[in-house]
Kinemage of the C-alpha trace (Angstrom):
@kinemage 1
@onewidth
@group {chain A} dominant
@subgroup {mainchain}
@vectorlist {calphas} color= white
{ca met a 1} P 19.977 171.011 77.647
{ca lys a 2} L 18.984 168.163 75.326
{ca arg a 3} L 22.603 167.733 74.291
{ca phe a 4} L 23.599 167.551 77.941
{ca ile a 5} L 20.987 164.860 78.646
{ca val a 6} L 22.084 162.792 75.631
{ca leu a 7} L 25.742 163.151 76.643
{ca phe a 8} L 24.890 162.141 80.228
{ca val a 9} L 23.040 158.995 79.022
{ca val a 10} L 25.982 158.022 76.799
{ca val a 11} L 28.425 158.471 79.691
{ca val a 12} L 26.243 156.321 81.972
{ca leu a 13} L 25.951 153.576 79.340
{ca val a 14} L 29.699 153.513 78.696
{ca ala a 15} L 30.400 153.451 82.424
{ca ser a 16} L 27.996 150.598 82.949
{ca leu a 17} L 29.538 148.633 80.093
{ca leu a 18} L 33.028 149.204 81.410
{ca gly a 19} L 31.862 148.271 84.877
{ca ala a 20} L 30.292 145.001 83.767
{ca lys a 21} L 32.596 142.231 84.938
{ca thr a 22} L 33.033 138.895 83.214
{ca met a 23} L 32.881 135.993 85.637
{ca arg a 24} L 35.289 133.216 84.568
{ca leu a 25} L 34.533 129.741 85.856
{ca val a 26} L 36.458 126.476 85.572
{ca phe a 27} L 34.577 123.244 84.875
{ca ala a 28} L 36.351 119.894 84.559
{ca ser a 29} L 35.921 116.631 82.696
{ca ala a 30} L 38.079 113.565 83.354
{ca tyr a 31} L 37.351 112.371 79.820
{ca ala a 32} L 38.967 112.924 76.428
{ca lys a 33} L 37.906 115.903 74.339
{ca glu a 34} L 36.191 113.586 71.825
{ca asp a 35} L 34.069 111.930 74.504
{ca his a 36} L 30.376 112.860 74.372
{ca gln a 37} L 30.424 113.929 78.036
{ca thr a 38} L 33.222 116.433 77.425
{ca gln a 39} L 31.516 117.599 74.238
{ca ser a 40} L 28.302 118.165 76.197
{ca leu a 41} L 30.174 120.174 78.820
{ca ile a 42} L 31.764 122.283 76.065
{ca lys a 43} L 28.275 122.858 74.612
{ca phe a 44} L 27.069 123.868 78.094
{ca ala a 45} L 29.881 126.434 78.315
{ca glu a 46} L 28.973 127.856 74.897
{ca leu a 47} L 25.310 128.140 75.856
{ca val a 48} L 26.084 129.813 79.185
{ca lys a 49} L 28.209 132.446 77.469
{ca glu a 50} L 25.444 133.054 74.931
{ca lys a 51} L 22.610 133.195 77.479
{ca thr a 52} L 24.477 135.552 79.825
{ca asn a 53} L 25.729 137.815 77.011
{ca gly a 54} L 29.292 136.928 77.903
{ca glu a 55} L 28.950 137.797 81.588
{ca ile a 56} L 29.784 134.185 82.525
{ca val a 57} L 32.573 132.447 80.625
{ca ile a 58} L 33.348 128.799 81.427
{ca asp a 59} L 36.746 127.281 80.702
{ca val a 60} L 36.391 123.520 80.206
{ca met a 61} L 39.425 121.535 81.351
{ca tyr a 62} L 39.228 118.004 79.935
{ca gly a 63} L 41.320 114.838 79.737
{ca gly a 64} L 41.919 114.676 83.484
{ca val a 65} L 44.279 117.669 83.505
{ca leu a 66} L 42.854 118.671 86.904
{ca gly a 67} L 43.128 115.107 88.194
{ca gly a 68} L 40.680 112.250 88.563
{ca glu a 69} L 37.030 112.659 89.467
{ca arg a 70} L 37.741 112.530 93.190
{ca asp a 71} L 40.386 115.261 92.877
{ca val a 72} L 37.932 117.417 90.936
{ca ala a 73} L 35.130 116.854 93.470
{ca glu a 74} L 37.478 117.913 96.271
{ca gly a 75} L 38.406 120.968 94.218
{ca ile a 76} L 34.737 121.942 93.909
{ca gln a 77} L 34.331 121.682 97.669
{ca leu a 78} L 37.432 123.822 98.209
{ca gly a 79} L 36.381 126.327 95.548
{ca thr a 80} L 39.453 125.796 93.352
{ca val a 81} L 37.175 124.234 90.696
{ca asp a 82} L 33.704 125.635 90.033
{ca gly a 83} L 31.981 122.659 88.472
{ca ala a 84} L 32.393 119.426 86.548
{ca ile a 85} L 30.908 116.362 84.938
{ca leu a 86} L 30.604 113.980 87.895
{ca gly a 87} L 28.551 110.982 88.959
{ca gly a 88} L 28.863 108.192 91.478
{ca ile a 89} L 32.222 109.467 92.763
{ca leu a 90} L 30.155 111.730 95.031
{ca gln a 91} L 29.499 108.713 97.260
{ca asn a 92} L 33.013 109.294 98.619
{ca phe a 93} L 31.670 112.499 100.174
{ca asp a 94} L 28.212 111.181 101.118
{ca pro a 95} L 27.928 107.355 101.160
{ca ala a 96} L 24.177 107.522 100.437
{ca met a 97} L 25.061 108.839 96.970
{ca ala a 98} L 26.098 105.299 96.048
{ca ile a 99} L 22.591 105.191 94.545
{ca leu a 100} L 23.815 107.457 91.724
{ca glu a 101} L 25.951 104.684 90.267
{ca phe a 102} L 24.804 101.397 91.737
{ca pro a 103} L 25.111 98.367 89.434
{ca phe a 104} L 21.818 96.635 88.616
{ca leu a 105} L 19.668 99.352 90.233
{ca phe a 106} L 18.410 101.406 87.271
{ca lys a 107} L 16.712 99.406 84.533
{ca asn a 108} L 17.230 101.672 81.548
{ca glu a 109} L 17.484 105.265 80.325
{ca ala a 110} L 13.764 105.947 80.790
{ca his a 111} L 13.993 104.824 84.431
{ca ile a 112} L 16.969 107.131 85.049
{ca lys a 113} L 15.266 110.179 83.530
{ca tyr a 114} L 12.031 109.512 85.402
{ca val a 115} L 13.923 109.402 88.701
{ca met a 116} L 16.453 112.191 88.225
{ca asn a 117} L 14.093 114.671 86.545
{ca gly a 118} L 11.310 114.041 89.052
{ca pro a 119} L 10.636 114.246 92.806
{ca ile a 120} L 13.275 111.656 93.757
{ca gly a 121} L 15.873 113.635 91.820
{ca gln a 122} L 14.813 116.804 93.616
{ca val a 123} L 15.387 115.126 96.994
{ca ile a 124} L 18.773 113.832 95.795
{ca asn a 125} L 19.718 117.357 94.730
{ca glu a 126} L 18.678 118.755 98.108
{ca arg a 127} L 20.857 116.166 99.805
{ca leu a 128} L 23.852 117.033 97.608
{ca gln a 129} L 23.493 120.668 98.630
{ca glu a 130} L 23.105 119.865 102.314
{ca lys a 131} L 25.784 117.184 102.683
{ca ile a 132} L 28.553 118.107 100.255
{ca gly a 133} L 27.905 121.680 99.117
{ca met a 134} L 27.165 120.883 95.475
{ca arg a 135} L 24.112 120.691 93.256
{ca phe a 136} L 23.420 119.193 89.861
{ca leu a 137} L 22.070 121.328 87.028
{ca ser a 138} L 21.155 118.464 84.699
{ca ile a 139} L 21.963 114.847 83.974
{ca ile a 140} L 24.139 113.695 81.073
{ca met a 141} L 23.154 110.233 79.876
{ca arg a 142} L 25.677 107.515 79.128
{ca thr a 143} L 25.227 104.120 77.543
{ca ser a 144} L 25.422 101.084 79.836
{ca arg a 145} L 28.791 100.145 81.275
{ca glu a 146} L 30.396 97.115 79.616
{ca leu a 147} L 33.457 95.045 80.522
{ca thr a 148} L 36.719 94.979 78.544
{ca thr a 149} L 39.374 92.360 79.333
{ca asn a 150} L 42.269 90.423 77.873
{ca lys a 151} L 40.465 87.087 78.141
{ca pro a 152} L 36.970 86.242 76.906
{ca ile a 153} L 34.138 86.525 79.444
{ca asn a 154} L 31.365 84.131 78.504
{ca ser a 155} L 30.021 83.438 81.988
{ca leu a 156} L 30.286 84.581 85.593
{ca ala a 157} L 32.887 81.866 86.255
{ca asp a 158} L 35.282 83.527 83.788
{ca leu a 159} L 35.537 86.555 86.091
{ca lys a 160} L 36.945 84.653 89.043
{ca gly a 161} L 40.082 86.341 90.397
{ca leu a 162} L 40.450 88.816 87.532
{ca lys a 163} L 41.831 92.231 88.510
{ca ile a 164} L 39.157 94.593 87.243
{ca arg a 165} L 39.748 98.325 87.467
{ca val a 166} L 36.803 100.058 89.070
{ca pro a 167} L 36.161 103.703 89.992
{ca glu a 168} L 37.028 104.698 93.541
{ca met a 169} L 33.520 103.884 94.759
{ca lys a 170} L 32.375 101.334 97.347
{ca ala a 171} L 29.302 100.279 95.331
{ca his a 172} L 31.528 99.169 92.450
{ca leu a 173} L 34.016 97.455 94.748
{ca glu a 174} L 31.344 95.455 96.558
{ca thr a 175} L 29.542 94.520 93.342
{ca trp a 176} L 32.630 93.172 91.594
{ca lys a 177} L 33.628 91.258 94.732
{ca ala a 178} L 30.177 89.659 94.690
{ca leu a 179} L 30.739 88.759 91.027
{ca gly a 180} L 33.955 86.928 91.962
{ca ala a 181} L 36.478 89.403 90.541
{ca asn a 182} L 39.312 91.193 92.298
{ca pro a 183} L 38.261 94.871 91.962
{ca thr a 184} L 41.105 97.385 91.846
{ca pro a 185} L 40.209 101.066 92.351
{ca leu a 186} L 42.120 103.507 90.153
{ca ala a 187} L 41.571 107.105 89.078
{ca phe a 188} L 40.368 107.257 85.487
{ca pro a 189} L 43.491 108.925 83.987
{ca glu a 190} L 45.561 105.916 85.181
{ca val a 191} L 43.440 103.223 83.520
{ca tyr a 192} L 45.049 103.006 80.069
{ca thr a 193} L 48.568 102.637 81.477
{ca ala a 194} L 47.426 100.070 84.052
{ca leu a 195} L 45.897 97.950 81.277
{ca gln a 196} L 48.982 98.403 79.106
{ca leu a 197} L 51.314 97.274 81.897
{ca gly a 198} L 49.055 94.424 83.033
{ca thr a 199} L 48.536 95.973 86.462
{ca val a 200} L 44.849 95.205 85.905
{ca asp a 201} L 43.218 92.579 83.656
{ca gly a 202} L 40.237 94.643 82.601
{ca gln a 203} L 38.028 97.655 83.170
{ca glu a 204} L 34.364 98.591 82.728
{ca asn a 205} L 32.923 101.712 81.130
{ca pro a 206} L 30.319 102.871 78.592
{ca leu a 207} L 31.154 102.179 74.940
{ca pro a 208} L 31.854 105.841 74.004
{ca val a 209} L 34.361 106.084 76.878
{ca ile a 210} L 36.005 102.818 75.806
{ca tyr a 211} L 36.308 104.095 72.253
{ca ala a 212} L 37.320 107.715 72.948
{ca asn a 213} L 40.060 106.601 75.336
{ca lys a 214} L 41.297 103.846 72.988
{ca phe a 215} L 40.966 100.998 75.474
{ca tyr a 216} L 40.653 98.700 72.448
{ca glu a 217} L 44.417 99.142 72.064
{ca val a 218} L 45.032 97.451 75.426
{ca cys a 219} L 42.051 95.049 75.685
{ca asp a 220} L 41.144 92.303 73.216
{ca tyr a 221} L 37.648 91.396 74.436
{ca leu a 222} L 34.445 93.281 75.198
{ca ala a 223} L 31.674 91.585 77.195
{ca phe a 224} L 28.177 93.087 76.966
{ca thr a 225} L 27.247 92.853 80.628
{ca asp a 226} L 24.971 95.947 80.679
{ca his a 227} L 25.499 95.993 84.442
{ca leu a 228} L 24.991 99.723 84.861
{ca pro a 229} L 22.744 101.920 82.698
{ca gly a 230} L 24.326 105.150 83.693
{ca phe a 231} L 24.447 108.902 83.750
{ca met a 232} L 26.653 111.718 84.885
{ca met a 233} L 25.669 115.181 86.070
{ca ile a 234} L 26.710 118.753 85.424
{ca ile a 235} L 27.681 119.708 88.982
{ca ile a 236} L 28.329 123.179 90.382
{ca asn a 237} L 29.496 124.484 93.749
{ca asn a 238} L 26.291 125.357 95.576
{ca lys a 239} L 27.554 128.551 97.250
{ca leu a 240} L 28.649 129.844 93.866
{ca tyr a 241} L 25.246 129.017 92.394
{ca glu a 242} L 23.390 130.739 95.235
{ca ser a 243} L 25.595 133.842 94.859
{ca leu a 244} L 24.278 134.380 91.337
{ca ser a 245} L 21.290 136.478 90.370
{ca tyr a 246} L 18.082 134.633 89.499
{ca glu a 247} L 18.616 135.643 85.890
{ca lys a 248} L 22.017 133.909 85.792
{ca arg a 249} L 20.722 130.835 87.644
{ca ile a 250} L 17.986 130.481 85.038
{ca ala a 251} L 20.591 130.822 82.284
{ca leu a 252} L 22.712 128.056 83.834
{ca leu a 253} L 19.717 125.732 84.212
{ca glu a 254} L 18.525 126.383 80.670
{ca ala a 255} L 22.021 125.805 79.303
{ca ala a 256} L 22.374 122.571 81.272
{ca lys a 257} L 19.014 121.273 80.027
{ca glu a 258} L 19.929 122.065 76.416
{ca ala a 259} L 23.387 120.481 76.872
{ca ser a 260} L 21.657 117.326 78.139
{ca glu a 261} L 19.469 117.245 75.024
{ca tyr a 262} L 22.543 117.833 72.852
{ca asn a 263} L 24.253 114.907 74.578
{ca asp a 264} L 21.293 112.608 73.828
{ca lys a 265} L 21.463 113.627 70.177
{ca ile a 266} L 25.180 113.041 69.637
{ca leu a 267} L 25.052 109.801 71.625
{ca ala a 268} L 22.215 108.430 69.489
{ca glu a 269} L 24.018 109.458 66.302
{ca ser a 270} L 27.346 107.908 67.270
{ca ile a 271} L 26.639 104.688 69.160
{ca glu a 272} L 26.257 102.324 66.194
{ca ser a 273} L 29.395 103.605 64.490
{ca ile a 274} L 31.276 103.255 67.794
{ca lys a 275} L 30.167 99.616 68.058
{ca asn a 276} L 31.279 99.006 64.483
{ca glu a 277} L 34.666 100.592 65.115
{ca leu a 278} L 35.213 98.603 68.314
{ca ala a 279} L 34.290 95.398 66.485
{ca lys a 280} L 37.275 95.979 64.199
{ca his a 281} L 39.642 95.708 67.163
{ca met a 282} L 37.868 93.564 69.773
{ca thr a 283} L 35.980 90.289 70.057
{ca phe a 284} L 32.485 90.707 71.531
{ca thr a 285} L 30.951 88.246 73.983
{ca tyr a 286} L 27.439 88.113 75.459
{ca pro a 287} L 27.387 86.499 78.921
{ca asn a 288} L 24.142 85.682 80.730
{ca lys a 289} L 23.128 88.953 82.449
{ca asp a 290} L 20.649 87.236 84.769
{ca glu a 291} L 23.538 85.246 86.251
{ca phe a 292} L 25.379 88.483 87.051
{ca arg a 293} L 22.270 90.157 88.471
{ca glu a 294} L 21.537 87.214 90.763
{ca ala a 295} L 25.093 87.201 92.133
{ca ala a 296} L 24.872 90.909 92.995
{ca lys a 297} L 21.288 91.077 94.289
{ca asp a 298} L 22.183 91.546 97.972
{ca val a 299} L 25.048 94.021 97.579
{ca tyr a 300} L 22.776 96.948 98.543
{ca lys a 301} L 22.412 95.484 102.055
{ca lys a 302} L 26.053 96.371 102.753
{ca phe a 303} L 24.922 100.012 102.796
{ca ser a 304} L 22.072 99.510 105.278
{ca asn a 305} L 23.955 101.440 107.990
{ca val a 306} L 24.202 104.564 105.811
{ca pro a 307} L 21.446 107.033 106.785
{ca gly a 308} L 19.172 107.716 103.830
{ca phe a 309} L 20.655 105.116 101.495
{ca thr a 310} L 18.056 102.365 101.836
{ca glu a 311} L 15.165 104.829 101.498
{ca leu a 312} L 16.556 106.256 98.279
{ca tyr a 313} L 17.576 102.846 96.910
{ca leu a 314} L 14.140 101.333 97.482
{ca ala a 315} L 12.380 104.434 96.088
{ca ile a 316} L 14.419 104.155 92.886
{ca lys a 317} L 13.821 100.425 92.676
{ca ala a 318} L 10.073 100.894 93.158
{ca ala a 319} L 10.032 103.566 90.447
{ca gly a 320} L 11.596 101.006 88.144
{ca glu a 321} L 8.417 98.911 88.233
{ca lys a 322} L 6.978 101.346 85.698
{ca phe a 323} L 9.627 100.374 83.124
């Protein structure tokens, strides 16, 4: 009888193990493998596999192989992509999300973390779920966006008429118009070639993105404009998230939090060496940031007809008084 019971338990265990299904998910990054954002997403995938005992395996597709950020966001909505590193591109699906990547809104990293990890961030996440069927699991910090060009930028006047590549986002378009440039929206994977061919005169991105994607090969000058202290988010399709057990949701959230901390660590360790490497190839300039800020101060009013935008914008701005 005892042998029968033992044999029965073994059979049940084997059956349960054979019946356990591995869920394979696809997450995308538009950035190069070496970029800290991609590296953080790869770390997230490793942690998810570990925390779910291999029941969830995430394949990270990087370097824009699934298209630009807009393509990926559409894929998440359609369910052909499960998640990604995304940011302000989400304003193309809900215009109020322009607040995620609005030049001269956030003051610094501490301001961003206070907002996105607190009550305002919770409301933003609720809106993402309601309006576009996605949610963020954590934020991934970036350094401030800076401007690279093929002519030196020492003042606002030097920008006049320059074709500056910007992401496909209205907030960026309106800001660079206000600064006197000729903003040209392009998907990220097209930027290097556009600079190489002279289709655009410059582009703006955080230093690690500039370095990882070798924009120093096609731009001679880097202006420290610090116009956008920024962040991205680990985004997931909300229906997929809600279909998971609480145990797996917790695993995803824990993994995302730890991936965010990992990102902070590698960013802090690499930023000075990145600056030093860029200095070998580019000439740095330091235009007056107050001049830029003043020129762009009323851009937010162009979004006053977007329900929810002004409330969120002013809440974030008010939170910035603490920093």
